[in-house]
DRENKELUM-448957 format. One record per residue (C-alpha): residue in three letters; x, y, z. Coordinates in steps of 0.05 Angstrom, whole numbers, padded with zeros to 5 digits, always signed. Example, Ala and Ser with C-alpha at 12.3 -4.5 7.8 and 13.67 -1.06 7.14 Angstrom:
<atoms>
ALA+00246-00090+00156
SER+00273-00021+00143
</atoms>
This chain:
<atoms>
MET-00003+00004+00000
ALA+00056+00049+00024
ASN+00090+00037-00048
ARG+00034+00042-00079
ARG+00010+00114-00048
LYS+00096+00128-00060
PHE+00085+00111-00138
LEU+00012+00147-00136
GLN+00054+00208-00100
SER+00103+00206-00145
GLY+00063+00200-00212
VAL+00023+00263-00195
LEU+00084+00301-00168
GLY+00112+00271-00252
SER+00056+00299-00279
VAL+00055+00366-00251
LEU+00125+00370-00262
LEU+00111+00353-00329
LEU+00056+00411-00339
LEU+00105+00461-00306
ASN+00156+00440-00360
LYS+00110+00448-00417
LYS+00093+00512-00396
ALA+00163+00538-00385
PHE+00178+00508-00456
SER+00119+00539-00480
PHE+00128+00608-00454
ASN+00208+00608-00479
LYS+00178+00574-00550
ARG+00125+00639-00549
THR+00187+00686-00533
ALA+00232+00662-00590
THR+00174+00640-00645
LYS+00185+00693-00710
PRO+00144+00719-00738
LEU+00112+00758-00678
VAL+00095+00833-00675
ILE+00067+00867-00604
SER+00041+00938-00606
THR+00010+00985-00546
TRP-00056+00982-00519
ASP-00114+00943-00536
THR-00124+00982-00596
GLY-00064+00931-00614
LEU-00104+00870-00623
ILE-00134+00908-00692
ALA-00068+00935-00714
ASN-00033+00860-00702
LYS-00087+00826-00743
ALA-00065+00873-00799
ALA+00008+00869-00786
TRP+00000+00790-00780
THR-00031+00792-00860
VAL+00041+00806-00880
LEU+00090+00769-00826
SER+00042+00709-00838
LYS+00063+00708-00910
ASN+00131+00715-00902
GLY+00131+00791-00910
ASN+00183+00834-00881
ALA+00182+00866-00813
LEU+00181+00945-00843
ASP+00116+00935-00891
ALA+00085+00898-00831
VAL+00083+00950-00776
GLU+00070+00996-00830
LYS+00010+00959-00843
GLY-00013+00953-00777
VAL-00020+01025-00755
MET-00049+01045-00812
GLU-00111+00994-00798
ILE-00116+01045-00737
GLU-00099+01112-00770
SER-00161+01093-00818
SER-00205+01087-00757
GLN-00257+01155-00732
ASN-00251+01164-00659
CYS-00221+01208-00608
CYS-00156+01169-00605
VAL-00109+01166-00660
GLY-00113+01185-00741
LEU-00157+01241-00767
GLY-00215+01226-00720
ALA-00178+01247-00653
ASN-00179+01301-00612
PRO-00155+01360-00640
ASP-00105+01423-00618
ARG-00128+01480-00573
ASP-00148+01507-00638
GLY-00190+01457-00662
ILE-00148+01432-00711
VAL-00120+01363-00707
THR-00050+01353-00721
LEU-00005+01288-00732
ASP+00058+01257-00714
ALA+00084+01188-00739
SER+00158+01145-00744
ILE+00185+01090-00784
MET+00248+01054-00765
ASP+00271+00991-00798
HIS+00332+00940-00785
GLN+00383+00973-00829
TYR+00380+01040-00776
ASN+00335+01067-00839
CYS+00287+01119-00810
GLY+00235+01171-00830
SER+00188+01215-00790
VAL+00133+01267-00802
ALA+00105+01319-00745
PHE+00055+01374-00739
LEU+00020+01341-00805
GLU-00051+01361-00824
ARG-00104+01336-00874
ILE-00068+01273-00884
LYS-00095+01198-00869
HIS-00036+01157-00863
PRO+00021+01196-00822
ILE+00057+01131-00817
SER+00063+01116-00895
VAL+00086+01196-00905
ALA+00148+01172-00851
ARG+00171+01111-00887
LYS+00169+01160-00960
VAL+00204+01213-00923
MET+00259+01150-00904
GLU+00261+01128-00973
LYS+00251+01183-01015
THR+00289+01230-00987
PRO+00362+01245-00950
HIS+00331+01278-00884
VAL+00296+01235-00833
MET+00239+01294-00800
LEU+00197+01331-00846
VAL+00143+01375-00805
GLY+00090+01416-00816
GLU+00065+01456-00881
GLY+00136+01420-00910
ALA+00121+01357-00890
GLN+00040+01364-00913
LYS+00067+01394-00984
PHE+00118+01331-00993
ALA+00064+01283-00981
VAL+00013+01309-01037
ALA+00080+01312-01081
GLU+00068+01243-01071
GLY+00001+01227-01080
PHE-00026+01221-01012
PRO-00095+01264-01020
LEU-00118+01319-00969
GLU-00169+01300-00928
PRO-00228+01350-00911
GLN-00206+01396-00847
LYS-00271+01372-00810
LEU-00269+01339-00741
SER-00304+01270-00723
ASP-00377+01274-00690
GLU-00343+01252-00630
ALA-00277+01293-00630
GLN-00330+01353-00642
LYS-00368+01338-00577
SER-00303+01326-00533
TYR-00270+01395-00564
GLN-00337+01430-00549
ASP-00342+01403-00478
TRP-00266+01429-00469
LEU-00278+01497-00496
LYS-00341+01507-00439
ARG-00295+01486-00387
SER-00211+01506-00414
ASN-00171+01566-00379
TYR-00121+01555-00430
HIS-00071+01532-00381
ALA-00025+01469-00378
PRO-00073+01418-00346
LYS-00046+01371-00291
ILE-00052+01300-00320
ASN-00108+01265-00275
VAL-00116+01319-00236
GLU-00154+01371-00277
ASN-00166+01321-00335
GLN-00221+01282-00278
ASN-00256+01347-00276
GLY-00256+01365-00346
HIS-00206+01414-00353
GLY-00160+01400-00397
SER-00127+01332-00426
PHE-00053+01311-00441
ALA-00037+01232-00461
PRO-00054+01195-00436
HIS-00106+01206-00379
LYS-00145+01172-00330
LEU-00219+01167-00341
ASP-00268+01158-00293
ASN-00273+01084-00295
GLY-00201+01074-00278
GLU-00170+01062-00349
TRP-00129+01103-00386
ASN-00151+01144-00454
HIS-00100+01144-00505
ASP-00067+01174-00565
THR-00015+01133-00594
ILE+00001+01064-00620
GLY+00071+01036-00620
MET+00093+00974-00659
LEU+00145+00928-00662
ALA+00152+00873-00708
MET+00205+00815-00723
ASP+00201+00770-00790
TYR+00212+00707-00807
HIS+00288+00734-00826
GLY+00306+00750-00758
ASN+00292+00831-00773
LEU+00262+00883-00734
SER+00222+00945-00756
GLY+00179+00998-00709
SER+00125+01045-00727
CYS+00094+01093-00682
THR+00041+01137-00697
THR-00006+01195-00655
SER-00054+01247-00656
GLY-00001+01281-00602
ALA-00045+01308-00529
GLY-00114+01332-00547
PHE-00125+01401-00537
LYS-00045+01418-00536
MET-00016+01470-00549
ARG-00021+01493-00627
GLY+00048+01477-00651
ARG+00063+01416-00595
VAL+00102+01366-00617
GLY+00115+01295-00564
ASP+00164+01233-00569
SER+00126+01197-00626
PRO+00159+01232-00680
ILE+00229+01237-00649
ILE+00276+01176-00662
GLY+00309+01151-00597
ALA+00247+01175-00564
GLY+00179+01148-00579
LEU+00216+01097-00619
TYR+00289+01059-00633
VAL+00315+00991-00663
ASP+00375+00965-00673
ASN+00376+00902-00707
GLU+00436+00875-00669
VAL+00400+00894-00604
GLY+00326+00897-00607
ALA+00272+00948-00608
CYS+00225+00999-00567
THR+00178+01049-00568
ALA+00143+01085-00525
THR+00065+01112-00508
GLY+00052+01157-00452
GLN+00072+01236-00434
GLY+00126+01250-00490
GLU+00150+01301-00449
ASP+00180+01260-00401
VAL+00196+01204-00459
ILE+00239+01256-00492
ARG+00268+01277-00436
VAL+00310+01205-00429
ALA+00310+01193-00500
GLY+00266+01138-00469
SER+00261+01084-00521
HIS+00337+01091-00548
SER+00349+01079-00472
VAL+00314+01015-00466
VAL+00354+00992-00533
GLU+00415+01007-00498
MET+00396+00976-00434
MET+00388+00919-00474
ARG+00453+00920-00503
HIS+00484+00913-00426
GLY+00445+00852-00426
PHE+00377+00874-00382
SER+00318+00830-00417
PRO+00262+00877-00450
SER+00219+00880-00379
GLN+00281+00895-00334
ALA+00301+00950-00388
CYS+00242+00990-00385
GLU+00226+00977-00317
LYS+00302+01014-00313
VAL+00281+01066-00355
ILE+00211+01083-00318
GLU+00251+01083-00251
ARG+00300+01141-00284
ILE+00232+01177-00307
ALA+00204+01170-00239
LYS+00265+01191-00201
ILE+00264+01254-00240
LYS+00192+01263-00243
GLY+00182+01260-00158
GLU+00124+01275-00127
LYS+00101+01295-00207
ALA+00103+01221-00229
LYS+00045+01210-00198
ASP+00005+01249-00247
ILE+00032+01229-00312
GLN+00031+01154-00348
VAL+00097+01126-00389
ALA+00101+01056-00411
PHE+00151+01021-00465
ILE+00152+00951-00498
ALA+00213+00916-00522
ILE+00232+00861-00564
ASP+00305+00842-00564
LYS+00347+00805-00614
ASN+00322+00738-00597
GLY+00244+00744-00602
GLU+00240+00752-00515
VAL+00194+00811-00511
GLY+00181+00862-00446
SER+00147+00914-00426
PHE+00131+00968-00358
ALA+00102+01020-00341
LEU+00091+01079-00289
HIS+00030+01066-00267
PRO-00022+01006-00278
GLY-00071+00997-00328
PHE-00024+00994-00387
ASN-00020+00936-00423
TYR-00001+00905-00498
ALA-00017+00867-00553
LEU+00018+00807-00586
ARG+00011+00760-00641
ASN+00054+00700-00657
SER+00044+00628-00696
VAL+00025+00605-00626
GLU-00019+00655-00595
GLU-00054+00722-00596
GLU-00063+00759-00529
LEU-00065+00829-00488
VAL-00008+00822-00437
LYS-00026+00860-00371
VAL+00039+00897-00354
ASN+00072+00913-00285
SER+00081+00976-00258
TYR+00127+01025-00206
PHE+00059+01044-00173
ALA+00017+01001-00149
</atoms>
């Protein structure tokens, strides 16, 4: 009887260990599976589907990250694209950047009336000697490249948000969370009454079958921002950075504070020095928290990253951030750990 009990116990233990080993193997296999794509926030699930139509057919990562975020740029909502919230003058301005596995990069900022700023950013990368075009010059370049000018008209949702903001705004820069909860303004992202974060950026990173990395980032910028304000998203090294020998990173959140620490480049450099993607993101978030001090409680910043081996990771300043992952094994929305509980 004792031998039978020992046999059963050892059998149960063996089954548990086997299950744990399978889970560990599955996790390692997931992080090493290519192709794969990750992107910020729950909208990333939609974007990843579009990117996967490229990656699953042995397409390259650059095409995937462009096509993926284009899906969100096309949506008429208050987060990204021409349907997003305007600046304080009631005009939507868009920023975007893109970078491939050979350090080629392009970006646009303060761009008006163009539906797909990410595609204009790619044209800047491929057809000009420059990295960034802004404002009227970026628009003229886009039109010359065949991009149509869209009507200067707010979406219904953005129009309502703007009118509500005009009634309450004192035209001073709002404090994140505090003034937003009282309806006095909006920097990106801000906390909603239900505890979730509103956001206006999507960043995407992909690894293709060949193991090459690319990234993209597109945004409408902070809602009701000062006219001419540009955040981190179109700035290579801040909102996005790709080093094919090490890894890639993209950011979301309070752009000024991402710029302050050259956020995405700093994460990649942490990975270069041996930190995992999650550890690297956490280190840079800690740096931002230290710099901001008490003011860190009023902002949100988050990073997602992928290393050359296909391991992915993320970290945020506050709870509520998540990222979407898609590979040949799974498709999921991943909840992210944060500096503040």
